[in-house]
C-alpha positions in Angstrom: -28.8 -15.3 -4.1 -26.9 -13.8 -1.3 -25.0 -10.5 -1.0 -21.6 -9.3 0.2 -20.6 -5.6 0.4 -16.5 -5.0 -0.1 -15.2 -2.6 2.1 -11.2 -1.6 1.6 -11.6 0.9 3.9 -8.8 3.1 5.6 -7.8 2.1 9.1 -4.9 3.9 11.1 -2.4 1.8 12.9 -3.0 1.3 16.1 -6.4 3.5 16.3 -8.1 0.5 17.4 -11.3 2.3 18.4 -11.6 4.9 15.4 -10.7 1.9 12.9 -13.7 -0.4 15.2 -16.4 2.3 14.6 -16.0 2.2 11.0 -16.2 -1.3 11.1 -19.6 0.1 12.7 -20.7 1.9 10.5 -19.3 -0.1 7.2 -21.2 -3.2 8.6 -24.9 -0.7 9.4 -24.0 0.2 5.8 -23.5 -3.4 4.7 -27.1 -4.2 6.3 -28.7 -1.1 4.6 -27.6 -2.9 1.2 -29.3 -6.3 1.7 -26.5 -8.1 2.2 -25.3 -11.1 4.0 -21.7 -10.0 5.1 -19.0 -7.1 5.2 -15.9 -8.0 3.3 -12.7 -6.2 4.6 -8.9 -6.7 4.5 -6.4 -7.8 5.8 -5.5 -5.1 8.6 -8.9 -3.4 8.7 -9.0 -3.2 12.4 -5.2 -2.6 13.3 -3.7 -0.9 10.1 -0.4 -1.9 9.1 2.3 -2.2 8.3 1.8 -2.9 12.0 6.1 -4.3 12.7 7.1 -3.6 16.3 3.6 -2.2 17.3 2.3 -5.8 16.2 3.8 -7.1 19.1 3.0 -5.1 21.9 0.7 -6.1 24.1 -1.4 -3.4 24.3 -2.2 -3.5 21.0 -3.1 -7.3 21.0 -5.0 -6.6 23.8 -7.2 -3.5 22.4 -7.6 -5.4 19.5 -9.6 -8.5 20.7 -11.6 -6.4 22.9 -12.5 -4.8 19.9 -13.3 -8.4 18.1 -15.1 -10.0 21.1 -17.4 -6.2 21.0 -17.7 -6.3 17.4 -19.0 -10.0 17.3 -21.0 -9.4 19.8 -22.8 -6.7 17.5 -23.7 -9.9 15.1 -26.2 -11.2 17.3 -28.6 -9.1 16.2 -29.1 -11.1 13.1 -27.2 -9.2 10.6 -24.6 -9.5 8.8 -21.8 -11.0 9.8 -18.7 -9.6 9.2 -14.8 -10.7 8.1 -12.0 -8.3 9.3 -8.3 -8.7 9.9 -6.2 -8.2 13.5 -3.1 -9.4 14.4 -4.4 -12.1 17.7 -2.6 -14.0 20.4 -2.4 -18.2 19.8 -0.9 -20.9 22.2 1.8 -17.9 22.9 2.3 -17.2 19.2 1.4 -13.6 17.6 -0.8 -14.7 14.4 -2.2 -12.1 11.6 -5.2 -13.1 9.3 -8.1 -13.0 9.1 -11.3 -13.8 11.5 -15.2 -14.1 10.9 -17.5 -12.4 13.2 -21.1 -14.0 12.8 -23.5 -15.1 15.1 -22.9 -12.8 18.6 -19.1 -14.7 18.3 -16.1 -14.7 16.6 -16.9 -17.9 14.7 -13.2 -18.4 13.1 -9.7 -17.0 12.8 -7.4 -18.0 10.4 -3.7 -16.2 10.2 -1.7 -15.8 7.3 -0.2 -19.3 6.0 2.4 -18.3 4.0 3.8 -14.9 4.8 5.3 -11.7 2.3 8.6 -11.4 2.1 9.8 -8.7 4.7 7.3 -9.9 7.2 7.6 -9.3 11.0 9.8 -12.2 11.9 7.9 -12.9 15.1 4.6 -13.5 13.1 3.6 -17.6 13.6 2.7 -18.5 10.4 -0.2 -21.0 10.5 -1.4 -23.6 9.1 -2.6 -25.0 6.6 -6.6 -23.1 5.8 -9.4 -24.7 5.6 -13.2 -23.4 5.1 -14.6 -20.9 6.9 -18.5 -22.1 7.0 -21.0 -18.8 6.7 -24.5 -19.2 6.4 -23.9 -22.5 4.1 -21.8 -20.8 1.7 -17.4 -22.6 2.9 -15.8 -19.4 2.1 -11.7 -20.3 1.5 -10.3 -17.4 2.9 -6.9 -16.0 2.5 -4.3 -13.3 3.8 -0.4 -12.7 3.5 0.5 -14.3 0.7 -1.6 -17.5 0.8 -3.1 -16.4 -2.6 1.2 -16.7 -4.6 1.0 -20.4 -3.4 -1.2 -23.0 -5.3 -0.6 -25.3 -2.8 -2.7 -23.1 -0.3 -5.7 -22.7 -3.0 -5.2 -26.8 -4.1 -6.4 -27.1 -0.2 -8.8 -25.1 0.4 -11.3 -26.4 -2.9 -9.6 -30.0 -1.5 -11.6 -29.3 1.5 -14.7 -27.9 -0.3 -14.8 -24.6 -0.4 -17.3 -22.9 -2.5 -15.1 -19.6 -3.6 -11.3 -17.7 -2.9 -11.1 -14.6 -1.0 -8.1 -13.4 -1.0 -8.1 -10.2 1.7 -4.6 -8.9 1.5 -2.3 -5.4 3.4 -0.2 -5.7 -0.2 1.3 -1.6 0.1 2.2 -0.3 -3.8 5.0 -1.9 -5.8 4.3 0.4 -9.0 2.2 -2.9 -10.4 -1.0 -1.7 -12.8 -4.2 -2.1 -11.2 -5.0 -5.4 -12.8 -2.2 -7.6 -12.4 -3.9 -9.4 -8.7 -6.9 -10.3 -10.6 -4.2 -11.6 -13.7 -2.0 -13.6 -11.2 -5.5 -15.0 -9.7 -6.4 -16.1 -13.0 -4.4 -19.1 -12.4 -5.7 -20.2 -9.3 -9.2 -20.1 -10.6 -7.3 -22.4 -13.4 -6.2 -24.0 -10.3 -9.6 -24.6 -8.6 -12.2 -24.2 -11.0 -13.7 -21.9 -7.5 -14.9 -17.9 -7.9 -11.9 -16.0 -6.9 -13.3 -13.0 -4.9 -10.1 -10.1 -4.0 -9.9 -6.8 -2.2 -7.0 -5.0 -0.9 -6.1 -2.7 2.3 -6.7 1.6 1.5 -4.5 4.1 3.1 -1.2 5.8 3.1 0.8 5.1 7.0 4.6 6.2 6.4 6.1 5.6 3.6 3.7 2.8 2.2 0.5 3.5 0.3 -2.2 0.7 -0.1 -3.7 1.3 -3.4 -7.0 -1.0 -1.7 -9.0 -1.9 -4.6 -11.0 -5.3 -5.2 -12.7 -7.7 -8.0 -14.4 -11.1 -8.4 -13.5 -13.8 -11.1 -16.5 -15.6 -12.2 -15.3 -19.8 -12.3 -15.2 -18.8 -16.2 -12.3 -16.5 -15.7 -14.3 -13.6 -16.6 -14.0 -10.3 -14.8 -17.3 -10.1 -13.0 -17.2 -6.7 -10.9 -14.4 -4.6 -10.0 -14.0 -2.1 -7.2 -11.4 1.1 -8.5 -8.0 1.3 -6.3 -7.9 4.0 -4.5 -11.7 3.9 -3.4 -12.7 2.7 0.2 -16.1 1.5 -2.2 -18.7 -0.1 -1.2 -18.9 -2.4 -3.9 -21.7 -5.1 -3.1 -21.4 -8.2 -5.0 -24.7 -10.8 -5.8 -23.8 -14.1 -5.7 -26.2 -16.7 -7.4 -25.9 -20.5 -6.7 -26.0 -22.9 -10.1 -25.4 -26.8 -11.1 -22.0 -25.4 -11.3 -21.4 -23.8 -8.2 -21.6 -20.0 -7.3 -20.9 -17.6 -9.8 -20.9 -13.4 -9.1 -23.9 -11.7 -10.9 -21.7 -9.5 -13.4 -21.6 -5.9 -13.5 -20.4 -2.8 -15.3 -16.8 -2.6 -15.0 -15.1 0.5 -14.3 -11.9 0.9 -16.7 -8.5 0.3 -15.4 -6.7 3.7 -14.3 -3.8 4.6 -16.3 -0.4 3.5 -14.5 0.6 7.5 -14.4 -2.4 8.2 -13.2 -1.8 5.4 -10.6 0.8 7.8 -9.4 -0.7 10.5 -9.2 -3.5 8.9 -6.7 -0.1 7.6 -4.8 0.9 10.5 -3.6 -2.1 12.3 -2.9 -3.1 9.3 -0.2 0.6 9.2 1.3 0.9 12.8 1.5 -2.9 13.5 2.7 -3.0 10.5 4.9 1.0 11.5 6.0 -1.1 14.7 7.2 -4.1 13.1 8.4 -2.8 10.3 10.5 -0.1 12.7 12.0 -2.3 15.2 13.5 -0.4 17.5 11.6 -1.5 21.5 10.4 -0.8 21.5 7.2 2.5 20.7 4.7 5.2 23.3 4.5 7.8 22.7 0.9 10.6 24.5 -0.1 10.4 26.2 -3.0 13.8 26.4 -4.1 13.2 22.8 -5.3 12.0 24.0 -8.2 9.7 21.7 -10.9 10.0 19.1 -7.8 8.7 21.6 -4.9 6.4 22.8 -7.8 4.7 20.0 -8.5 4.5 18.8 -4.5 2.5 22.2 -4.5 0.2 20.6 -6.4 -0.1 17.7 -4.7 -1.1 19.3 -1.5 -3.2 21.3 -3.0 -4.6 18.7 -5.2 -5.3 16.7 -1.3 -6.8 19.7 0.4 -3.8 20.5 2.7 -2.8 23.8 4.3 0.6 25.1 2.5 3.1 26.3 4.1 5.3 27.5 1.1 8.8 28.6 2.2 11.4 30.4 -0.5 10.2 31.0 -3.9 8.2 33.9 -5.5 4.9 32.6 -3.6 6.3 32.2 -0.1 5.7 35.2 2.3 8.6 34.1 4.3 12.9 32.9 2.8 14.3 29.9 3.0 15.4 29.1 5.6 19.7 29.1 6.0 20.1 25.6 6.6 18.4 22.2 7.2 17.5 23.1 10.7 16.4 26.3 10.4 13.9 24.5 7.8 13.0 21.4 10.9 12.5 24.6 13.2 9.8 26.3 11.1 8.1 23.2 9.8 7.8 23.0 13.7 6.7 25.7 14.3 3.5 25.7 12.5 2.9 22.6 13.0 3.3 21.0 9.8 4.8 18.0 7.3 7.5 18.8 6.4 8.5 17.3 2.4 11.8 17.2 1.2 11.5 17.3 -2.7 14.4 15.6 -3.5 14.2 13.1 -6.6 15.3 10.0 -7.7 18.4 11.0 -9.4 19.2 14.0 -6.5 18.5 11.4 -3.6 21.0 8.6 -4.9 23.9 11.3 -5.1 23.1 12.7 -1.9 22.8 16.5 -3.0 20.4 18.7 -1.8 18.1 19.6 1.9 17.9 16.2 4.1 15.8 17.6 6.1 12.1 17.0 6.3 9.1 14.5 7.4 8.7 12.3 3.7 10.4 12.3 0.7 7.5 12.1 -1.7 9.0 11.9 -4.6 12.3 10.3 -4.1 11.9 7.2 -6.3 10.2 9.2 -9.2 12.6 10.3 -11.7 13.4 13.4 -13.3 11.4 12.2 -16.8 8.9 10.2 -14.3 8.5 14.1 -13.0 8.7 16.0 -16.4 5.4 13.8 -17.7 3.1 13.9 -14.0 4.7 17.5 -14.7 3.1 18.0 -17.9 -0.3 16.4 -17.3 -0.9 18.8 -15.0 0.0 22.0 -16.8 3.0 23.1 -14.1 6.6 23.3 -16.1 9.0 20.5 -16.5 12.3 20.0 -14.7 15.5 20.0 -16.6 16.3 17.2 -17.9 19.2 15.0 -18.9 18.3 11.8 -19.9 21.9 9.8 -19.8 22.5 10.8 -16.8 19.4 9.3 -15.6 20.0 6.2 -17.6 23.3 6.0 -16.5 22.2 6.1 -12.5 19.1 4.1 -13.4 21.6 1.2 -14.7 23.9 1.0 -12.5 21.3 0.7 -9.3 19.5 -1.9 -11.5 23.2 -3.9 -10.8 24.0 -3.3 -14.5 28.1 -3.9 -14.9 29.7 -0.5 -15.4 31.5 -2.4 -18.8 27.7 -2.9 -20.3 26.8 0.6 -19.7 29.9 1.9 -21.5 28.4 -1.2 -24.1 25.3 0.4 -24.2 27.2 4.1 -25.6 27.4 5.4 -22.6 31.1 7.2 -21.6 32.7 4.9 -19.9 34.6 7.8 -17.6 31.2 9.2 -16.5 29.7 5.8 -15.3 33.0 4.9 -13.4 32.5 8.7 -11.7 28.8 8.3 -11.3 29.2 4.6 -9.5 32.2 6.1 -7.2 29.5 8.7 -6.5 26.8 6.5 -5.2 29.1 4.9 -3.4 30.6 7.9 -1.7 26.8 9.2 -1.4 25.6 6.0 0.7 26.0 8.0 4.2 23.4 11.2 2.6 21.2 8.6 1.9 21.2 7.3 4.9 20.4 10.5 6.7 17.1 11.8 4.1 13.4 11.7 5.3 11.9 8.7 4.3 11.6 7.8 1.1 7.9 7.0 -0.4 8.1 3.4 -1.3 7.3 2.6 -4.6 8.5 -1.0 -5.5 12.0 0.7 -6.3 14.4 1.1 -3.7 17.7 -1.0 -2.9 19.8 -2.1 -0.9 23.1 -1.0 -0.4 26.2 -1.0 2.0 27.7 1.7 4.1 30.8 1.6 2.5 32.1 -0.5 -0.2 35.6 -2.1 -2.1 34.3 -2.4 -5.5 35.2 1.0 -6.4 38.7 0.0 -6.6 38.1 -2.0 -8.9 37.4 0.5 -11.4 40.3 1.6 -13.8 
């Protein structure tokens, strides 16, 4: 029998020394619980998404120094480590998973299938082979490797005992069980058990929900680490005639979609404050129900709140965006913008702020979130919301009119969306929920509408 300890962690982008200390603490915990291997996700040392920072020599040097130091510590005979980080290789920038064991870096596996939107400076690694670890052959995958059946097939054909997908995919609105459902195909194709683990944490407009699972070769779910928890999760493996099998354990219930969205908001705002070094958050309470919901988010996250405007605030709303931003700077506060998806799309309201957590949330969703927490609901106009959502989903004006919506009103909203393009670009960063769209600064399409 062999034990793995899974830890999603919550690294801060570029804080290599602090992230290395978190890995050391997790390894000590793994040792105390009798684990042979500490498993962490992609970017667990560097943080993510690294973007331009990933190519900085300072970050690469710091990562390499930390990797060598962590590797040297494994000479004590304690747990090995699977760690995520970028590195240089023959003048190329790679990113993936490294195995630290026996006092050195035993193996590096760069992502072969890079995810959509990956830094173009990253060079894909070769098709990966298994990592040898204490009699096991680990089929380690990172990036979008698990989405490519050929990669899992290659690992199986080269002798892998199990598949491990250690990724750093940001939240995109998917249900909690999407990753395990997608992994079933790789299990069926290879006949191997599958371990998945995701990165945890908020970083600017992105949130990584974490979460992990193990599927046995019979496609049954044997263990699950809930999303939004750093863990750890201890899993035990037994070897039998049919190969390795994870000992099943009690499974936590899957998180409902609305609660999952709420936890995304909590993590995004809490980490934006903590990782940005802010004293708290500032909210203009004249934003109505949306501002009230963000106030509840901040309080639930245990953050200090500096309200302005509204009944609870000792400070009235500043006269303009510049004054509001100056007030937030004076308080060393993260300024939250309460614009919802409909108002942001039409360029309405204030454009001040560091982060707009609700910018991809529609009033109907906001109403459901507010009701679940006993807050006043926003005013709703279901018809306008449906038309806007349809237009942003690239439905033709005629198609929306055929659904019963007033064609003149649909045309007016289409023109309003086009006219507000520059205002959307002036707005603060939107929390990304996988619903964004890319629109041109200007276009001549509106001239085709009567």
